[in-house]
C-alpha positions as CSV (number, residue, x, y, z in Angstrom):
1,X,0.1,-0.1,0.4
2,X,1.1,3.5,-1.2
3,X,-0.4,5.9,1.5
4,X,1.1,8.9,-0.9
5,X,0.3,7.6,-4.0
6,X,-3.0,6.5,-3.4
7,X,-3.6,9.6,-1.7
8,X,-3.1,11.6,-4.7
9,X,-4.8,9.3,-6.8
10,X,-7.9,9.5,-4.5
11,X,-7.7,13.6,-4.9
12,X,-7.7,13.4,-8.4
13,X,-10.8,10.8,-8.3
14,X,-12.7,13.4,-6.5
15,X,-13.0,15.2,-10.0
16,X,-14.5,12.6,-11.9
17,X,-17.9,13.8,-13.4
18,X,-19.7,10.7,-13.3
19,X,-19.3,7.8,-11.0
20,X,-17.3,4.5,-12.1
21,X,-19.5,1.6,-13.0
22,X,-20.7,-0.4,-9.5
23,X,-21.6,-3.8,-10.5
24,X,-18.8,-6.7,-11.8
25,X,-20.4,-7.2,-15.3
26,X,-20.2,-3.7,-15.7
27,X,-16.7,-3.2,-14.4
28,X,-15.8,-6.4,-16.6
29,X,-17.6,-4.7,-19.7
30,X,-15.5,-1.8,-19.5
31,X,-11.9,-3.1,-19.0
32,X,-12.7,-5.4,-21.8
33,X,-13.3,-2.5,-24.0
34,X,-10.5,-0.8,-22.8
35,X,-7.8,-3.5,-22.9
36,X,-9.5,-4.3,-26.2
37,X,-10.5,-8.4,-25.5
38,X,-11.1,-11.0,-22.5
39,X,-7.6,-12.2,-22.8
40,X,-5.8,-9.0,-21.7
41,X,-8.3,-8.6,-18.7
42,X,-8.1,-12.2,-17.8
43,X,-4.2,-11.4,-17.6
44,X,-4.7,-8.2,-15.8
45,X,-6.6,-9.5,-13.3
46,X,-5.6,-12.8,-12.8
47,X,-7.9,-15.4,-13.6
48,X,-9.2,-17.4,-16.8
49,X,-10.6,-16.2,-20.1
50,X,-13.7,-18.0,-19.5
51,X,-14.8,-16.5,-16.0
52,X,-13.9,-12.6,-17.9
53,X,-16.7,-13.9,-20.3
54,X,-19.0,-15.2,-17.9
55,X,-18.8,-12.1,-15.9
56,X,-19.5,-10.0,-19.2
57,X,-22.1,-12.4,-20.5
58,X,-23.8,-11.4,-17.1
59,X,-23.6,-15.3,-16.1
60,X,-21.3,-14.5,-12.9
61,X,-22.1,-12.0,-10.8
62,X,-20.6,-11.7,-7.7
63,X,-16.8,-12.0,-7.5
64,X,-14.6,-12.9,-4.5
65,X,-13.8,-10.1,-2.2
66,X,-10.2,-10.1,-3.5
67,X,-11.2,-10.2,-7.1
68,X,-13.9,-7.5,-6.5
69,X,-11.0,-4.8,-5.1
70,X,-8.5,-5.6,-7.5
71,X,-11.5,-5.1,-10.6
72,X,-12.7,-1.6,-9.1
73,X,-8.8,-0.5,-8.5
74,X,-8.6,-1.6,-12.4
75,X,-11.3,0.3,-13.5
76,X,-11.0,3.5,-11.1
77,X,-7.5,3.7,-12.8
78,X,-8.6,3.8,-16.2
79,X,-11.8,5.8,-15.8
80,X,-12.3,9.4,-17.1
81,X,-8.5,9.9,-18.2
82,X,-9.4,13.3,-19.5
83,X,-10.7,14.6,-16.5
84,X,-7.7,13.0,-14.5
85,X,-5.4,14.7,-16.9
86,X,-7.3,17.9,-16.5
87,X,-7.3,17.9,-12.5
88,X,-3.6,17.4,-12.3
89,X,-3.1,20.2,-15.0
90,X,-5.0,22.6,-12.7
91,X,-3.6,21.4,-9.5
92,X,-0.1,21.9,-11.3
93,X,-0.6,25.5,-12.8
94,X,-3.0,27.2,-10.9
95,X,-4.6,25.5,-8.3
96,X,-2.1,23.7,-5.9
97,X,-3.0,20.8,-3.9
98,X,-4.1,20.7,-0.1
99,X,-2.1,18.1,2.2
100,X,-4.2,17.0,5.4
101,X,-1.7,14.8,7.8
102,X,-1.2,13.9,11.0
103,X,2.9,12.3,11.4
104,X,5.5,12.9,13.5
105,X,7.2,16.0,11.7
106,X,10.0,17.4,12.8
107,X,13.6,19.7,11.5
108,X,17.3,19.4,11.5
109,X,18.2,23.3,12.9
110,X,20.9,25.2,14.5
111,X,21.4,24.4,18.1
112,X,19.5,25.9,20.7
113,X,16.2,25.5,18.8
114,X,13.3,23.1,19.6
115,X,13.9,20.9,16.6
116,X,12.3,17.8,18.4
117,X,10.1,15.9,16.2
118,X,6.5,15.6,17.6
119,X,3.1,14.5,16.1
120,X,1.4,17.2,14.9
121,X,-1.6,17.7,12.7
122,X,-1.2,19.9,9.9
123,X,-3.4,21.2,6.6
124,X,-1.4,22.9,4.5
125,X,-2.6,24.5,1.2
126,X,0.8,23.7,-1.1
127,X,1.4,26.0,-3.9
128,X,1.2,24.5,-7.9
129,X,4.9,24.2,-8.2
130,X,4.6,21.0,-5.5
131,X,1.7,19.7,-6.9
132,X,3.2,19.6,-10.1
133,X,6.0,17.8,-8.6
134,X,4.0,15.5,-6.4
135,X,2.0,14.2,-9.7
136,X,5.0,14.1,-12.1
137,X,6.9,11.9,-9.6
138,X,3.6,9.9,-9.4
139,X,3.5,9.3,-12.9
140,X,6.9,8.3,-13.2
141,X,6.3,5.5,-11.0
142,X,8.0,6.9,-7.8
143,X,8.2,4.9,-4.6
144,X,6.3,6.3,-1.7
145,X,9.6,7.3,0.1
146,X,10.2,9.6,-3.0
147,X,6.7,11.1,-2.5
148,X,7.2,11.4,1.0
149,X,10.4,13.4,0.5
150,X,8.8,16.0,-2.1
151,X,5.7,16.4,0.6
152,X,8.2,16.8,3.5
153,X,10.4,19.8,1.5
154,X,6.9,21.6,1.1
155,X,5.8,21.5,4.1
156,X,9.5,23.2,5.4
157,X,8.8,25.7,2.5
158,X,5.3,26.7,3.0
159,X,4.6,25.8,6.8
160,X,8.0,26.2,8.6
161,X,9.5,28.8,6.5
162,X,6.6,30.7,5.7
163,X,7.6,31.1,2.1
164,X,11.2,32.1,3.0
165,X,9.5,34.9,5.9
166,X,10.9,33.0,9.0
167,X,13.0,29.8,9.8
168,X,16.1,30.5,6.8
169,X,18.9,28.2,8.8
170,X,16.2,25.3,8.7
171,X,17.7,22.4,6.8
172,X,15.8,19.3,6.7
173,X,12.3,18.2,7.6
174,X,11.8,14.7,9.1
175,X,8.5,13.4,8.3
176,X,7.9,9.7,9.8
177,X,5.1,7.5,11.7
178,X,2.5,8.7,9.4
179,X,-1.0,8.1,10.9
180,X,-2.9,9.5,7.7
181,X,-2.1,11.6,4.8
182,X,-5.0,12.9,2.5
183,X,-5.1,15.2,-0.4
184,X,-7.4,17.5,-1.8
185,X,-7.4,19.3,-5.2
């Protein structure tokens, strides 16, 4: 599970203009149309081609919980690509992104300051350049650790340094023990 990657995906999914298909049959038909065949869907979901055909025909209706979750994840990953791209572009150019997190956050600073990490609950609006960096890294397949580092840099610049107005000697923000992280456009 990727907390940061999944959080970015969920933020973009909030921009959908229509709900994704809900029934297993409708989800299978959508994937068959997108991947242009039942064989590709069967390979993607790790099941037999014949079982995919049963779902498409309406003969099979209730998938196991594991298959249902995989099916929903694959459909949402492909649902409304233009709406998804438009939402990412708007966040990366004008809108920015809001991060809501509860985690242990501390920083490296000169001696004599209170730089001990502590649990903080922060809701911070990040400027568009950080949204662009997060989305670009996610598109490039960055690991959760890299996304976490970008978010830590953003919090350092926006929250701790107040866009250069204070704490200029702050070097690095430590962002650990994440209890939750959520993004919103």
